[in-house]
C-alpha positions as CSV (number, residue, x, y, z in Angstrom):
1,X,-13.6,-10.4,-5.0
2,X,-15.1,-13.4,-3.2
3,X,-18.1,-12.8,-0.9
4,X,-18.3,-14.1,2.6
5,X,-21.3,-16.2,3.4
6,X,-23.3,-15.2,6.4
7,X,-21.8,-17.9,8.7
8,X,-18.2,-16.8,8.0
9,X,-19.0,-13.1,8.2
10,X,-20.8,-13.5,11.5
11,X,-18.0,-15.6,13.0
12,X,-15.4,-13.0,11.9
13,X,-17.5,-10.2,13.4
14,X,-18.3,-12.0,16.6
15,X,-14.8,-13.5,16.9
16,X,-13.2,-10.0,16.8
17,X,-15.5,-8.8,19.5
18,X,-14.9,-11.8,21.7
19,X,-11.1,-11.9,21.3
20,X,-9.4,-8.9,22.9
21,X,-6.2,-10.9,23.2
22,X,-6.1,-11.2,19.4
23,X,-6.5,-7.4,19.1
24,X,-3.7,-6.8,21.6
25,X,-1.5,-9.2,19.7
26,X,-2.3,-7.4,16.4
27,X,-1.6,-4.0,18.1
28,X,1.7,-5.3,19.4
29,X,2.6,-6.6,15.9
30,X,1.8,-3.2,14.4
31,X,3.9,-1.5,17.0
32,X,6.8,-3.9,16.3
33,X,6.6,-3.3,12.5
34,X,6.5,0.5,13.2
35,X,9.7,0.2,15.3
36,X,11.3,-1.9,12.5
37,X,10.4,0.8,10.0
38,X,11.9,3.5,12.2
39,X,15.1,1.5,12.5
40,X,15.2,1.0,8.7
41,X,14.7,4.7,8.2
42,X,17.7,5.4,10.5
43,X,19.8,2.8,8.6
44,X,18.9,4.4,5.3
45,X,19.9,7.8,6.6
46,X,23.2,6.6,7.9
47,X,23.9,4.8,4.6
48,X,23.1,8.0,2.6
49,X,25.5,10.0,4.8
50,X,28.2,7.4,4.1
51,X,27.6,7.6,0.4
52,X,27.9,11.4,0.6
53,X,31.1,11.2,2.6
54,X,32.5,8.8,0.1
55,X,31.5,11.1,-2.8
56,X,33.1,14.1,-1.1
57,X,36.3,12.1,-0.5
58,X,36.3,11.3,-4.2
59,X,35.9,15.0,-5.2
60,X,32.3,14.9,-6.3
61,X,30.5,18.2,-6.7
62,X,27.0,17.0,-6.8
63,X,24.8,14.5,-5.0
64,X,25.4,10.9,-6.1
65,X,22.4,9.1,-7.6
66,X,22.6,6.4,-4.9
67,X,22.3,9.0,-2.2
68,X,19.2,10.4,-3.9
69,X,17.7,6.9,-4.1
70,X,18.4,6.2,-0.4
71,X,16.9,9.5,0.6
72,X,13.8,8.7,-1.4
73,X,13.5,5.3,0.1
74,X,14.0,6.8,3.6
75,X,11.2,9.3,3.0
76,X,8.9,6.5,1.8
77,X,9.6,4.5,4.9
78,X,9.0,7.5,7.1
79,X,5.6,7.9,5.3
80,X,4.8,4.3,6.2
81,X,5.7,5.0,9.9
82,X,3.3,8.0,9.9
83,X,0.6,5.9,8.3
84,X,0.9,3.4,11.2
85,X,0.8,6.2,13.8
86,X,-3.0,6.0,14.0
87,X,-3.2,2.2,13.7
């Protein structure tokens, strides 16, 4: 991992303290990403329900593998949303 020399490290530290607008922008971006993830989670849930409906219509008696994958992906996205709650 490359090391930062004193000048770069100092400017990064001082720059963060002097630029509250940058922090607000970063917080806004994190909030936007969190919202995007929540929307993605909803889309995955809806798609999983569609897959289940289709399987029932076709007479399936067990959960389709695709529905299981979509549910797993939705749970992972929800975990990412929770990880950003404190950000």
